[in-house]
mmCIF file of the C-alpha atoms, coordinates in Angstrom:
data_MODEL
# 
_entry.id   MODEL 
# 
loop_
_atom_site.group_PDB 
_atom_site.id 
_atom_site.type_symbol 
_atom_site.label_atom_id 
_atom_site.label_alt_id 
_atom_site.label_comp_id 
_atom_site.label_asym_id 
_atom_site.label_entity_id 
_atom_site.label_seq_id 
_atom_site.pdbx_PDB_ins_code 
_atom_site.Cartn_x 
_atom_site.Cartn_y 
_atom_site.Cartn_z 
_atom_site.occupancy 
_atom_site.B_iso_or_equiv 
_atom_site.pdbx_formal_charge 
_atom_site.auth_seq_id 
_atom_site.auth_comp_id 
_atom_site.auth_asym_id 
_atom_site.auth_atom_id 
_atom_site.pdbx_PDB_model_num 
ATOM 1  C CA . MET A 1 1  ? -5.696  13.576  10.758  1.00 0.00 ? 1  MET A CA 1 
ATOM 2  C CA . ARG A 1 2  ? -5.822  11.468  7.375   1.00 0.00 ? 2  ARG A CA 1 
ATOM 3  C CA . LEU A 1 3  ? -5.729  8.760   9.595   1.00 0.00 ? 3  LEU A CA 1 
ATOM 4  C CA . ALA A 1 4  ? -8.958  9.743   11.791  1.00 0.00 ? 4  ALA A CA 1 
ATOM 5  C CA . PHE A 1 5  ? -10.879 10.281  7.956   1.00 0.00 ? 5  PHE A CA 1 
ATOM 6  C CA . ALA A 1 6  ? -9.088  7.214   6.840   1.00 0.00 ? 6  ALA A CA 1 
ATOM 7  C CA . LYS A 1 7  ? -11.103 5.090   10.048  1.00 0.00 ? 7  LYS A CA 1 
ATOM 8  C CA . PHE A 1 8  ? -14.303 7.216   9.437   1.00 0.00 ? 8  PHE A CA 1 
ATOM 9  C CA . THR A 1 9  ? -14.082 6.340   5.684   1.00 0.00 ? 9  THR A CA 1 
ATOM 10 C CA . ALA A 1 10 ? -13.888 2.634   6.922   1.00 0.00 ? 10 ALA A CA 1 
ATOM 11 C CA . PHE A 1 11 ? -16.592 2.867   9.770   1.00 0.00 ? 11 PHE A CA 1 
ATOM 12 C CA . LEU A 1 12 ? -19.206 4.391   6.996   1.00 0.00 ? 12 LEU A CA 1 
ATOM 13 C CA . SER A 1 13 ? -18.409 1.980   3.968   1.00 0.00 ? 13 SER A CA 1 
ATOM 14 C CA . ASP A 1 14 ? -18.428 -1.123  6.598   1.00 0.00 ? 14 ASP A CA 1 
ATOM 15 C CA . THR A 1 15 ? -14.672 -2.233  5.791   1.00 0.00 ? 15 THR A CA 1 
ATOM 16 C CA . LEU A 1 16 ? -13.219 -1.776  8.856   1.00 0.00 ? 16 LEU A CA 1 
ATOM 17 C CA . TRP A 1 17 ? -12.350 -5.326  9.713   1.00 0.00 ? 17 TRP A CA 1 
ATOM 18 C CA . SER A 1 18 ? -11.815 -8.431  6.989   1.00 0.00 ? 18 SER A CA 1 
ATOM 19 C CA . LYS A 1 19 ? -14.587 -10.056 4.876   1.00 0.00 ? 19 LYS A CA 1 
ATOM 20 C CA . GLN A 1 20 ? -14.188 -12.724 2.680   1.00 0.00 ? 20 GLN A CA 1 
ATOM 21 C CA . GLY A 1 21 ? -11.259 -11.977 0.273   1.00 0.00 ? 21 GLY A CA 1 
ATOM 22 C CA . GLN A 1 22 ? -10.605 -8.600  1.225   1.00 0.00 ? 22 GLN A CA 1 
ATOM 23 C CA . MET A 1 23 ? -8.879  -7.049  4.367   1.00 0.00 ? 23 MET A CA 1 
ATOM 24 C CA . GLY A 1 24 ? -10.327 -4.540  6.556   1.00 0.00 ? 24 GLY A CA 1 
ATOM 25 C CA . LEU A 1 25 ? -8.645  -1.067  8.034   1.00 0.00 ? 25 LEU A CA 1 
ATOM 26 C CA . LEU A 1 26 ? -7.495  -1.886  11.183  1.00 0.00 ? 26 LEU A CA 1 
ATOM 27 C CA . GLN A 1 27 ? -6.342  -5.212  10.210  1.00 0.00 ? 27 GLN A CA 1 
ATOM 28 C CA . ASP A 1 28 ? -4.137  -3.410  7.028   1.00 0.00 ? 28 ASP A CA 1 
ATOM 29 C CA . TRP A 1 29 ? -0.552  -2.363  8.861   1.00 0.00 ? 29 TRP A CA 1 
ATOM 30 C CA . ILE A 1 30 ? 0.134   -0.132  5.811   1.00 0.00 ? 30 ILE A CA 1 
ATOM 31 C CA . PRO A 1 31 ? -2.643  3.005   6.835   1.00 0.00 ? 31 PRO A CA 1 
ATOM 32 C CA . TRP A 1 32 ? -0.623  2.298   10.272  1.00 0.00 ? 32 TRP A CA 1 
ATOM 33 C CA . LEU A 1 33 ? 3.154   2.853   9.316   1.00 0.00 ? 33 LEU A CA 1 
ATOM 34 C CA . VAL A 1 34 ? 1.111   6.067   7.285   1.00 0.00 ? 34 VAL A CA 1 
ATOM 35 C CA . GLY A 1 35 ? -0.389  8.154   10.002  1.00 0.00 ? 35 GLY A CA 1 
ATOM 36 C CA . LEU A 1 36 ? 1.477   6.961   12.956  1.00 0.00 ? 36 LEU A CA 1 
ATOM 37 C CA . PHE A 1 37 ? 4.914   7.008   11.669  1.00 0.00 ? 37 PHE A CA 1 
ATOM 38 C CA . ILE A 1 38 ? 6.078   8.602   8.106   1.00 0.00 ? 38 ILE A CA 1 
ATOM 39 C CA . ASN A 1 39 ? 3.806   11.234  8.014   1.00 0.00 ? 39 ASN A CA 1 
ATOM 40 C CA . PRO A 1 40 ? 5.023   12.795  11.308  1.00 0.00 ? 40 PRO A CA 1 
ATOM 41 C CA . VAL A 1 41 ? 8.271   12.217  10.354  1.00 0.00 ? 41 VAL A CA 1 
ATOM 42 C CA . THR A 1 42 ? 7.585   14.536  7.068   1.00 0.00 ? 42 THR A CA 1 
ATOM 43 C CA . LEU A 1 43 ? 6.512   17.496  8.729   1.00 0.00 ? 43 LEU A CA 1 
ATOM 44 C CA . GLY A 1 44 ? 8.896   17.605  10.920  1.00 0.00 ? 44 GLY A CA 1 
ATOM 45 C CA . TYR A 1 45 ? 10.912  17.558  8.112   1.00 0.00 ? 45 TYR A CA 1 
ATOM 46 C CA . TYR A 1 46 ? 9.254   20.373  6.268   1.00 0.00 ? 46 TYR A CA 1 
ATOM 47 C CA . LEU A 1 47 ? 9.482   22.236  9.412   1.00 0.00 ? 47 LEU A CA 1 
ATOM 48 C CA . TRP A 1 48 ? 13.055  21.623  10.374  1.00 0.00 ? 48 TRP A CA 1 
ATOM 49 C CA . SER A 1 49 ? 14.106  22.487  6.696   1.00 0.00 ? 49 SER A CA 1 
ATOM 50 C CA . PHE A 1 50 ? 11.677  25.854  6.771   1.00 0.00 ? 50 PHE A CA 1 
ATOM 51 C CA . GLN A 1 51 ? 13.283  27.075  10.018  1.00 0.00 ? 51 GLN A CA 1 
ATOM 52 C CA . ALA A 1 52 ? 17.114  26.099  9.037   1.00 0.00 ? 52 ALA A CA 1 
ATOM 53 C CA . ILE A 1 53 ? 16.195  28.526  5.590   1.00 0.00 ? 53 ILE A CA 1 
ATOM 54 C CA . ASP A 1 54 ? 15.327  30.729  7.044   1.00 0.00 ? 54 ASP A CA 1 
ATOM 55 C CA . LYS A 1 55 ? 18.467  31.007  9.156   1.00 0.00 ? 55 LYS A CA 1 
ATOM 56 C CA . VAL A 1 56 ? 20.671  30.101  5.540   1.00 0.00 ? 56 VAL A CA 1 
ATOM 57 C CA . ILE A 1 57 ? 18.774  33.937  4.604   1.00 0.00 ? 57 ILE A CA 1 
ATOM 58 C CA . GLN A 1 58 ? 19.450  35.788  7.625   1.00 0.00 ? 58 GLN A CA 1 
ATOM 59 C CA . ASP A 1 59 ? 22.512  34.482  7.880   1.00 0.00 ? 59 ASP A CA 1 
ATOM 60 C CA . LEU A 1 60 ? 22.895  36.137  4.117   1.00 0.00 ? 60 LEU A CA 1 
ATOM 61 C CA . GLU A 1 61 ? 21.220  39.285  5.264   1.00 0.00 ? 61 GLU A CA 1 
ATOM 62 C CA . THR A 1 62 ? 23.296  39.906  7.853   1.00 0.00 ? 62 THR A CA 1 
ATOM 63 C CA . SER A 1 63 ? 26.881  39.091  6.377   1.00 0.00 ? 63 SER A CA 1 
ATOM 64 C CA . ASP A 1 64 ? 29.032  41.556  3.877   1.00 0.00 ? 64 ASP A CA 1 
ATOM 65 C CA . VAL A 1 65 ? 29.625  38.241  1.546   1.00 0.00 ? 65 VAL A CA 1 
ATOM 66 C CA . LEU A 1 66 ? 26.541  38.700  -0.527  1.00 0.00 ? 66 LEU A CA 1 
ATOM 67 C CA . GLU A 1 67 ? 23.945  41.591  -1.144  1.00 0.00 ? 67 GLU A CA 1 
ATOM 68 C CA . ILE A 1 68 ? 20.541  41.233  -0.757  1.00 0.00 ? 68 ILE A CA 1 
ATOM 69 C CA . ASP A 1 69 ? 17.435  43.343  -2.590  1.00 0.00 ? 69 ASP A CA 1 
ATOM 70 C CA . LYS A 1 70 ? 14.212  42.945  -1.208  1.00 0.00 ? 70 LYS A CA 1 
ATOM 71 C CA . LEU A 1 71 ? 12.655  44.382  -3.729  1.00 0.00 ? 71 LEU A CA 1 
ATOM 72 C CA . GLU A 1 72 ? 14.417  42.718  -6.550  1.00 0.00 ? 72 GLU A CA 1 
ATOM 73 C CA . ILE A 1 73 ? 13.740  39.182  -4.501  1.00 0.00 ? 73 ILE A CA 1 
ATOM 74 C CA . ASP A 1 74 ? 10.295  40.461  -4.276  1.00 0.00 ? 74 ASP A CA 1 
ATOM 75 C CA . GLN A 1 75 ? 9.485   40.433  -7.784  1.00 0.00 ? 75 GLN A CA 1 
ATOM 76 C CA . PHE A 1 76 ? 11.159  37.533  -9.102  1.00 0.00 ? 76 PHE A CA 1 
ATOM 77 C CA . VAL A 1 77 ? 8.728   35.785  -6.670  1.00 0.00 ? 77 VAL A CA 1 
ATOM 78 C CA . ILE A 1 78 ? 5.704   37.992  -7.544  1.00 0.00 ? 78 ILE A CA 1 
ATOM 79 C CA . ASN A 1 79 ? 6.911   36.767  -11.400 1.00 0.00 ? 79 ASN A CA 1 
ATOM 80 C CA . LEU A 1 80 ? 6.957   32.874  -9.890  1.00 0.00 ? 80 LEU A CA 1 
ATOM 81 C CA . TYR A 1 81 ? 3.545   33.053  -8.632  1.00 0.00 ? 81 TYR A CA 1 
ATOM 82 C CA . SER A 1 82 ? 1.474   35.556  -11.245 1.00 0.00 ? 82 SER A CA 1 
ATOM 83 C CA . GLN A 1 83 ? -0.073  33.747  -14.138 1.00 0.00 ? 83 GLN A CA 1 
ATOM 84 C CA . LYS A 1 84 ? 0.458   34.643  -17.051 1.00 0.00 ? 84 LYS A CA 1 
# 
């Protein structure tokens, strides 16, 4: 999505190809590296970590290691995000 937006913006500003003293978007390797490799890896990591944390919480809920009070957790989260 970002790469498509960057290409559209570069097309509108006429900076897709290089001109005297500048490098065009299609010739610069950094946006391509970020758009094609780094962004999907980062997104995949966040999706994996959310699932892993959810599994840990479910395992803790089913185990007898500790007691979890949903009301107390919800109240803590509400207090974190409430505006003061």
